[in-house]
C-alpha positions in Angstrom: 77.4 94.2 130.4 80.5 93.9 128.1 83.0 96.4 128.1 84.0 96.4 124.6 83.2 98.9 121.9 80.1 97.7 119.8 79.5 99.3 116.4 75.6 99.6 115.7 74.2 100.1 112.0 71.1 99.5 109.7 71.8 97.0 106.9 69.4 97.3 104.4 70.0 94.4 102.7 69.2 92.4 105.9 66.5 94.7 106.8 68.2 94.7 110.4 70.5 96.6 112.6 73.9 94.7 112.8 75.9 95.0 116.0 79.9 94.3 116.1 82.6 93.9 118.4 85.6 95.0 116.5 88.0 93.7 119.2 86.3 90.3 119.3 86.9 89.0 115.4 83.5 87.3 114.1 81.7 88.9 117.2 78.4 90.3 116.0 74.7 89.8 115.8 71.6 91.5 114.6 68.3 92.5 115.8 65.0 94.3 114.7 66.0 97.3 116.6 69.1 99.0 118.3 68.1 97.7 121.7 67.7 93.8 120.4 71.1 94.0 118.5 72.9 95.3 121.5 71.5 92.7 123.7 72.2 89.7 121.0 75.6 91.1 120.6 76.3 91.2 124.5 75.2 87.2 124.7 77.4 86.7 121.8 80.3 88.5 123.1 79.8 86.6 126.6 79.8 83.3 124.9 82.7 84.3 122.5 85.1 85.1 125.3 83.7 81.8 127.3 84.6 79.7 124.4 88.0 81.4 123.9 88.6 80.9 127.4 87.8 77.3 127.2 90.1 77.0 124.0 93.1 78.6 125.7 93.0 81.3 123.5 93.9 84.9 124.4 91.3 87.5 125.2 92.0 90.7 124.3 91.9 93.5 126.8 89.1 96.3 126.0 90.6 99.4 124.5 87.4 101.4 124.7 86.9 103.9 121.7 88.7 102.6 118.4 90.5 105.0 116.2 89.9 104.4 112.6 92.3 105.8 109.8 
């Protein structure tokens, strides 16, 4: 399980639920329902972190709940 905030929302354009991890730029996935989108984004986030490690890039420390202005 990832410890980053995940934002889930419905996309009428895609006819799917979208899950994003704002702290990991470009990390997002979709699914036919909330559970599928969440499971998919957890896998993508793990791959994002693994790739960042392999490339020697900085991995953001999870901040928890983000505040939006």
